[in-house]
C-alpha positions, 0 to 999 in steps of 0.5 A, spaced: 499 500 499 502 506 498 503 512 502 499 519 501 506 522 499 507 517 494 500 517 492 501 525 491 507 525 487 504 520 482 497 525 481 502 530 480 506 526 474 500 524 471 498 532 471 504 534 468 504 529 463 497 530 461 498 538 460 504 537 457 501 533 451 496 539 451 501 544 450 504 541 444 498 539 441 496 546 440 501 550 441 501 553 433 495 556 434 495 558 442 502 561 444 499 564 449 496 558 452 503 555 454 504 561 458 497 559 462 499 551 462 506 552 464 503 557 470 497 551 472 504 546 472 507 549 478 500 550 482 499 542 484 507 543 486 506 550 490 499 547 493 504 540 495 509 545 498 504 549 502 501 543 505 508 541 507 509 547 510 502 548 514 503 541 516 510 542 519 508 549 522 502 544 526 507 539 528 512 544 530 506 548 534 503 541 537 511 539 539 512 546 543 505 545 547 507 538 549 513 540 551 510 546 555 505 541 558 511 537 560 515 543 563 508 545 567 507 538 570 515 538 572 514 544 576 508 542 579 510 535 582 518 537 583 516 539 591 512 533 591 517 528 588 523 530 592 519 530 599 517 523 603 510 521 603 511 519 610 511 522 617 509 521 624 506 525 630 506 523 637 501 527 641 499 524 647 494 519 647 493 516 639 486 516 640 485 524 640 491 525 635 488 520 630 481 523 631 484 530 630 487 529 624 482 525 620 476 529 622 478 536 624 483 537 620 480 537 613 474 542 616 480 547 618 484 548 611 476 548 608 477 541 605 472 535 604 473 528 606 480 526 609 481 521 604 480 526 599 484 531 601 491 528 604 491 520 605 493 516 600 495 508 603 495 509 610 493 513 617 494 508 623 495 508 629 502 505 633 508 505 636 515 509 634 521 510 638 526 516 637 531 511 638 531 508 632 536 502 631 537 502 638 529 501 640 526 494 641 523 491 636 516 489 635 513 492 642 507 489 645 501 495 647 503 493 654 510 494 654 509 500 651 505 503 656 510 501 661 514 507 659 520 502 658 521 501 651 522 509 649 516 508 644 511 514 643 504 513 641 504 516 634 499 517 628 502 515 622 501 519 616 502 518 608 500 523 604 497 523 598 501 530 595 506 531 600 507 539 598 511 544 602 505 547 603 501 541 605 506 539 610 506 545 613 499 546 615 499 538 618 505 541 622 502 547 624 495 544 626 498 538 630 501 544 635 493 547 635 490 541 638 496 538 644 500 542 649 508 541 646 510 545 652 510 539 658 515 534 657 512 526 656 506 529 659 499 531 656 493 532 661 493 526 665 497 522 661 504 522 663 510 518 660 515 518 655 510 514 650 505 520 650 511 525 649 510 531 643 515 528 638 515 529 630 518 524 626 520 527 619 522 523 613 527 527 610 531 534 611 525 538 607 520 535 613 525 537 618 526 544 616 518 545 615 517 542 623 523 547 625 520 553 622 514 551 625 517 551 632 520 557 631 514 561 629 510 558 635 515 559 640 516 566 638 508 567 638 509 564 645 514 570 647 510 575 644 504 573 649 501 571 642 499 564 644 498 564 652 494 557 652 500 552 653 502 550 660 510 552 660 513 558 656 517 553 652 516 549 646 519 542 648 516 538 642 522 533 639 524 532 632 527 526 630 528 521 624 522 516 622 523 510 624 520 503 624 512 503 625 508 499 629 501 499 628 497 498 634 491 492 634 485 494 630 480 495 635 485 501 637 485 504 629 479 509 629 477 508 635 474 515 637 470 515 631 467 508 632 466 510 640 465 518 640 464 518 647 471 514 649 477 517 652 480 524 649 484 529 653 486 533 647 482 540 645 484 546 641 488 551 644 488 557 637 485 555 631 489 560 627 496 559 626 499 565 629 503 571 624 507 577 625 503 583 624 
């Protein structure tokens, strides 16, 4: 089967042969007609060249548009592709930590269902240790509650779109519903398992966490935030380590038991900013 270009070339050759014969046949009677026919001979080729030029321009435009789209897509995903999607928060009893992040955080930022906003694969309560490789492996709930393992009750979160903006919103929200100034204690719950800790997975997360802590400490010093127990933020920022999920009955506990125990509450609902 021939190509479109081969078809056009055959048509051009046939037309030239036919017109040339007609010119020779009538040359002695119509001298000026040869000029007209010679001009006519040029038209098919001219149209063909015009079509090729137009097609090439169109192709160049498509290529340019495609390149621009790829560049824009890359620019939009750069911040997320270089930041880890995983982070964990220790803010006292993990029942309340889960409830505030899963139920209240989406409302705070004006979004809908939490699963549609920032959760991809996992939001689970469990245990994580700031001691990393030195920590006990796979501790039981009772062992963690004894306060002897060094593990912290945490909410482990995997983000759908780990952008700097979303990470900052999460960390700021974390400080709104618990007291980061009481070392290893939240209300009546005391022990290392109730420490205020952010487990970060990379340098970007660490930088954002420390920036938020500095802003919060300044707000406390300036008496803009006064709802905490002590004047100094004690939240630790440590590397993300092995996560051990709690048993199923502890997952989504306050969602399944709305009147269950929770000692968390909002200290403030708007992040303090400099005037």
